[in-house]
VOGU-3710 file (C-alpha; in Angstrom, 3 decimals, decimal comma):
1> xxxxxxxxxx> 0,000/0,000/0,000  1,272/3,456/-0,937  2,298/5,763/1,893  0,345/9,003/2,543  3,385/11,019/1,426  3,471/9,261/-1,955  -0,280/9,772/-2,398  0,012/13,483/-1,600  2,885/13,898/-4,058  0,898/12,017/-6,717
11> xxxxxxxxxx> -2,150/14,222/-6,092  -0,105/17,424/-6,338  1,521/16,222/-9,569  -1,842/15,286/-11,126  -3,449/18,529/-10,004  -0,552/20,585/-11,377  -0,804/18,869/-14,778  -4,541/19,568/-14,941  -3,884/23,181/-13,905  -1,386/23,611/-16,741
21> xxxxxxxxxx> -3,986/22,183/-19,134  -6,460/24,763/-17,868  -4,060/27,592/-18,681  -4,621/26,724/-22,326  -8,258/25,575/-22,273  -9,160/28,877/-20,567  -7,967/30,855/-23,588  -8,939/28,281/-26,244  -12,346/29,781/-26,993  -13,947/26,380/-26,272
31> xxxxxxxxxx> -16,328/27,073/-23,380  -17,280/23,429/-22,798  -13,622/22,363/-22,534  -12,850/25,253/-20,215  -15,880/24,541/-18,004  -15,089/20,833/-17,610  -11,437/21,601/-16,890  -12,240/24,304/-14,324  -15,008/22,436/-12,505  -12,742/19,376/-12,365
41> xxxxxxxxxx> -9,987/21,405/-10,705  -12,423/22,974/-8,253  -13,841/19,562/-7,372  -10,329/18,221/-6,757  -9,284/20,918/-4,304  -12,598/20,668/-2,447  -12,294/16,878/-2,364  -8,760/16,880/-0,914  -9,778/19,496/1,644  -12,841/17,535/2,796
51> xxxxxxxxxx> -10,884/14,280/2,902  -8,161/15,763/5,136  -10,562/17,883/7,195  -12,780/14,972/8,187  -10,104/12,275/8,285  -8,111/14,232/10,863  -11,290/15,392/12,638  -10,375/19,072/12,808  -13,665/20,014/14,477  -13,228/17,319/17,093
61> xxxxxxxxxx> -9,587/18,054/17,902  -9,425/21,825/17,429  -12,997/23,013/18,028  -16,254/23,512/16,146  -15,054/26,909/14,857  -13,067/24,912/12,276  -16,314/24,619/10,301  -15,677/28,203/9,169  -12,809/26,878/7,010  -15,170/24,332/5,451
71> xxxxxxxxxx> -17,621/27,123/4,626  -14,829/29,178/3,061  -13,668/26,383/0,756  -17,250/25,447/-0,177  -17,984/29,054/-1,160  -14,777/29,182/-3,232  -15,889/26,035/-5,064  -19,319/27,537/-5,766  -17,639/30,757/-6,888  -15,464/28,852/-9,356
81> xxxxxxxxxx> -18,504/27,121/-10,884  -20,847/30,123/-11,005  -18,104/32,440/-12,303  -18,240/30,546/-15,586  -21,665/32,060/-16,215  -21,806/35,178/-14,028  -18,831/37,348/-13,078  -20,869/39,291/-10,512  -22,579/36,371/-8,727  -19,426/34,256/-8,842
91> xxxxxxxxxx> -17,425/37,177/-7,473  -19,938/37,654/-4,649  -19,568/33,994/-3,675  -15,794/34,345/-3,701  -16,011/37,497/-1,582  -18,135/35,654/0,990  -15,612/32,801/0,961  -12,745/35,256/1,434  -14,463/36,754/4,473  -15,062/33,259/5,901
101> xxxxxxxxxx> -11,398/32,320/5,468  -10,271/35,589/7,051  -12,580/35,002/10,031  -11,128/31,484/10,276  -7,589/32,896/10,379  -8,526/35,322/13,150  -10,219/32,537/15,120  -7,166/30,271/14,859  -4,857/33,053/16,017  -7,065/34,346/18,832
111> xxxxxxxxxx> -8,148/30,950/20,200  -4,521/29,891/20,447  -3,509/32,928/22,487  -1,576/34,700/19,741  -1,861/38,395/20,713  -2,916/40,918/18,085  0,371/42,731/18,725  2,128/39,768/17,082  0,340/40,137/13,763  -1,176/43,635/13,502
121> xxxxxxxxxx> 1,381/44,471/10,816  -0,483/42,330/8,281  -2,938/45,235/7,997  -0,168/47,364/6,511  0,290/44,827/3,702  -3,485/44,701/3,221  -3,946/48,479/3,073  -1,454/49,162/0,274  -3,236/47,487/-2,687  -6,706/48,338/-1,370
131> xxxxxxxxxx> -5,845/52,031/-0,976  -4,365/52,011/-4,483  -7,487/50,503/-6,080  -9,895/52,788/-4,248  -7,762/55,746/-5,335  -7,815/54,538/-8,943  -11,607/54,174/-8,770  -12,452/57,536/-7,225  -9,984/59,461/-9,392  -11,430/57,719/-12,499
141> xxxxxxxxxx> -7,996/56,506/-13,595  -9,391/52,992/-13,916  -12,973/52,325/-14,979  -14,351/49,271/-13,169  -17,480/49,433/-15,326  -20,753/48,147/-13,890  -18,918/46,755/-10,867  -17,867/50,243/-9,800  -16,678/50,309/-6,218  -17,590/46,618/-5,958
151> xxxxxxxxxx> -14,245/45,578/-7,473  -12,080/47,400/-4,895  -14,341/46,003/-2,172  -13,811/42,476/-3,513  -10,043/43,034/-3,613  -10,280/44,179/0,011  -11,791/40,798/0,985  -9,187/38,728/-0,816  -6,390/40,961/0,501  -7,612/40,425/4,057
161> xxxxxxxxxx> -7,530/36,638/3,810  -4,243/36,641/1,876  -2,472/38,919/4,337  -4,078/37,008/7,209  -2,526/33,880/5,731  0,838/35,627/5,718  0,323/36,445/9,407  -0,356/32,761/10,107  2,866/31,825/8,341  4,775/34,290/10,498
171> xxxxxxxxxx> 3,245/32,801/13,659  3,434/29,139/12,586  5,946/28,214/15,306  3,811/29,801/18,026  0,665/28,079/16,725  2,438/24,720/16,716  3,659/25,311/20,275  0,060/26,079/21,301  -1,064/22,710/19,935  -3,130/24,185/17,109
181> xxxxxxxxxx> -1,436/22,118/14,413  1,896/21,616/12,713  4,299/24,276/11,528  4,024/22,803/8,010  0,221/23,073/8,025  0,174/26,777/8,879  3,048/27,608/6,550  1,507/25,867/3,545  -2,000/27,138/4,346  -0,799/30,734/4,658
191> xxxxxxxxxx> 1,330/30,533/1,514  -1,601/29,101/-0,424  -3,938/31,927/0,536  -1,224/34,485/-0,196  -0,960/33,087/-3,746  -4,766/33,179/-3,935  -4,610/36,905/-3,138  -1,913/37,574/-5,728  -4,002/35,757/-8,350  -6,783/38,308/-8,002
201> xxxxxxxxxx> -4,334/41,148/-8,536  -3,505/39,501/-11,863  -7,232/39,119/-12,567  -7,829/42,819/-11,902  -4,933/43,729/-14,191  -6,319/41,482/-16,925  -9,884/42,780/-16,689  -9,072/46,485/-16,500  -5,484/47,138/-17,629  -3,943/44,446/-19,837
211> xxxxxxxxxx> -5,991/41,821/-21,684  -3,021/39,656/-22,669  -3,453/35,893/-22,231  -0,295/35,583/-20,138  -1,816/37,845/-17,463  -4,924/35,655/-17,293  -2,765/32,542/-17,105  -0,789/34,024/-14,209  -4,109/34,621/-12,468  -5,307/31,057/-12,953
221> xxxxxxxxxx> -1,988/29,432/-12,071  -1,568/31,409/-8,837  -5,198/30,832/-7,863  -5,495/27,102/-8,482  -2,077/26,275/-7,065  -2,693/28,587/-4,113  -6,077/27,210/-3,120  -4,823/23,647/-3,590  -1,942/24,330/-1,179  -4,361/25,815/1,361
231> xxxxxx> -6,651/22,795/1,007  -3,990/20,100/1,138  -2,331/21,750/4,158  -5,056/20,155/6,308  -3,377/16,802/5,603  -0,136/17,991/7,272
//
C-alpha cells in the first residue's frame, strides 16, 4: 500500500498537470472544454480538503469553529462554478468565501492565544493594494465598469484573507507550540492563501489594464495552485 506522502505527491503532480492544461483551455475559446477543466480542478481541491478535514477530525480536535474553514472552501468552489456564467454572482460567492477564510484565520490566532500585537502588521500589507485601487476608482484613472466600487471592495476581501494567511505563516511556530497544528500546516495554508490573493491582482490587471493571455494565465496558475496548497495543508 502506498504511503500518505506518496499519495500526496501524486495528487499534487496530477493537479498541477490539470492546472497547466487549464491555462490553455481557458484561452482556447472552447467554453465546454474550459468549463469541464475548471469544474474538475475545483472539485479536486474541495475533495482533498474535505478528505483531510474529516479524516483528521479538525472540528473534534481543534474546536467547532473549524467549520468556518469548510464554509470558506465550499464558497470558493461555488464561486469557481458560477463564475463561468456570471462574473458578478461568482465574485460575490468568492467574496463571501474570502471573508469566511479571514474570520477562520482570526479565530485560529485568537483561540490559540496569539496576541494581536504579534500580527497587527499584516494590515499594513493589506492596506497598500486596497488604498491604491480605491484611489484609482475615485480618481477615475481605472474604470471598473458596472462593478464600480464593488471591485475594490472584492479586492479588500481577498487581501484580508491573503495577508491574514501571511500572518499565520509568520506565527506558525507559536501556533504549533500552542497545539493548534503543525508548523508545516500553517506555513503551507498561509502561503496558499497568499498566492490566492496575488491571483486576483492579476485578474484585476487582466480585466481592466492588460488583456493579454499571459496575465490571465498568471491569475489562474496562482489561484489554483494557491487554493490547492491551502486545502492540502489540512493533511499535514
